[in-house]
C-alpha positions as CSV (number, residue, x, y, z in Angstrom):
1,X,-68.4,96.3,-62.4
2,X,-67.6,93.9,-64.5
3,X,-69.4,94.2,-67.2
4,X,-68.6,98.1,-67.0
5,X,-64.4,97.1,-67.5
6,X,-65.4,94.7,-70.1
7,X,-67.4,97.5,-72.1
8,X,-64.3,100.5,-71.9
9,X,-62.5,97.2,-73.0
10,X,-64.0,96.9,-75.8
11,X,-64.2,100.6,-76.5
12,X,-61.2,101.6,-75.6
13,X,-58.8,98.3,-76.7
14,X,-61.1,96.4,-79.6
15,X,-62.5,99.4,-80.9
16,X,-66.0,97.4,-80.9
17,X,-68.4,100.5,-80.2
18,X,-71.4,98.8,-81.0
19,X,-70.8,95.6,-78.6
20,X,-68.9,98.3,-75.7
21,X,-71.4,101.1,-75.2
22,X,-74.4,98.9,-74.6
23,X,-72.5,97.1,-71.8
24,X,-71.0,99.7,-70.2
25,X,-74.1,101.6,-70.1
26,X,-76.2,98.2,-68.5
27,X,-73.2,98.2,-65.9
28,X,-74.2,101.8,-65.4
29,X,-77.8,100.8,-64.8
30,X,-77.5,97.8,-62.1
31,X,-74.4,99.4,-60.1
32,X,-75.1,100.4,-56.5
33,X,-76.3,104.0,-55.7
34,X,-73.1,106.1,-55.5
35,X,-72.3,105.1,-58.7
36,X,-75.1,104.0,-60.5
37,X,-76.9,106.2,-63.2
38,X,-80.6,106.2,-61.3
39,X,-79.5,108.0,-58.3
40,X,-78.2,111.0,-60.7
41,X,-81.2,110.7,-62.6
42,X,-83.0,111.4,-59.4
43,X,-81.1,114.4,-58.1
44,X,-80.0,115.8,-61.5
45,X,-83.1,115.7,-63.5
46,X,-85.9,114.7,-60.7
47,X,-86.8,111.2,-62.7
48,X,-87.2,108.0,-60.6
49,X,-85.9,104.8,-62.4
50,X,-87.3,102.0,-60.4
51,X,-85.6,98.2,-60.3
52,X,-88.3,97.0,-62.7
53,X,-87.0,100.0,-65.6
54,X,-83.4,99.6,-64.8
55,X,-83.1,95.6,-65.2
56,X,-85.4,95.7,-68.6
57,X,-82.9,98.1,-70.0
58,X,-80.0,96.6,-69.1
59,X,-81.1,93.4,-70.6
60,X,-82.1,95.2,-73.5
61,X,-78.5,96.3,-73.7
62,X,-77.3,93.1,-72.9
63,X,-79.1,91.4,-75.7
64,X,-77.9,94.5,-78.0
65,X,-74.1,93.7,-76.9
66,X,-74.7,89.8,-77.2
67,X,-75.9,89.9,-80.8
68,X,-73.7,92.7,-81.9
69,X,-70.3,90.8,-80.9
70,X,-68.0,88.9,-83.6
């Protein structure tokens, strides 16, 4: 949850979209099912996302955010 708040802070206050958007997406990917993106993907598009796919994608998003921080 902290990643999402930090991502929103970077997007809204700091206007740092390159770092904020990946942090916010990573937070949605690793969030528990009631608010996570995995449940929405399964219900709306019938695409199940395994935990491995979510962790690898979240790790790549965190790496992108880390490399683009000033």
